[in-house]
N, C-alpha and C positions, 0 to 999 in steps of 0.2 A: 668828215669823220663818221664812220658807221658804228653806231652803238647797238650792241646786241643785248637784248633783255632776256633774262631767264627768271624762273619762278622758284626754283629749288636747287640745292647743291648736294653733291656727293664729294666729301673731302678727301677720301682715300679710295682707290679703285677696289680695295678688298671689302669696303663697306657693303652691308646688305640692307641699309636704310638710307633714304635721302632726307634732307632737312629743308623745310619750307623757309623762304625768306619773305613771305607775305601770306595773308590769309588766302587759302585755296579752297575751291568748291568741289564737292563730289561730282564725278563724271567729267571733270575738267581735263582737257588735253593740254598739259603743261610743257614748258621747256625746262629740261633738266640739264644742269652743267656738271659734267664729270671731268675733272681736271680741266683741260682746255677745249673739251669737245661738248657740243650741245646735242641733245636728243629729245625726242617727244616721248611723253609718258602720260598714261591715263590714270587718274586717281579714282578710288572706289569709296572714299569717305571725304568729308570736309576735313581740312588740315589747318590747324591754327598756326600762327606765326611761330617759327622756330621749333615746330613739332616734327616728329619723324613719321615716315611712311615706308612700307616694305617695297623693295625693288624687285623682289621675286617671292615665291612661296617660302615662308620660314616655318618649318615644322616644329611642333611642340618639343621642347628640350634643346633646340638649336640655339646657338649663341647669337646675340644681337651685336653687330659690329658697326661702330660709328667712330670716325676719326682714325680708323685702322686699329681700334682698341675694342675689346669685348666690354660692353657696358651692362649686359644683362642676358637673361635666358628667356626664351618664349615659354609661356605657361599654357599656350593653346596654339593651334595652327594659325598662322597669319597669312592671308592671301595677298598676292601681289597688288599693290596700290592701296592697301588698307592702313589705317592709322596704327602706329606703334607707340604705346604709352602704358601707363600703370595697369590698365585693364587686361593687357595681354602679355606683359613681360614682368619678370622679377629682376629688380636692379641688383647689380653686383657692386655698386658703389655706395659708400657711406653706410 
């Protein structure tokens, strides 16, 4: 049996953020699972367990999409591979 390991997931193909499934280090070349496909990706920040990172440039004012749902809005430009969290998004939940 061949077990494939991955470091982060994208739960919906329209998401613009990935979610880590373990602690990840800045400049790491990680394996990202998008649906049933694996791809390589380079992080630009340390990413804590279950935290988000941008899959591409997200411009200020653009929606943050996770699980196929809008969860917030970028309050600053977020470069590809950067941490996405309360310092650069405004939540639209709760």
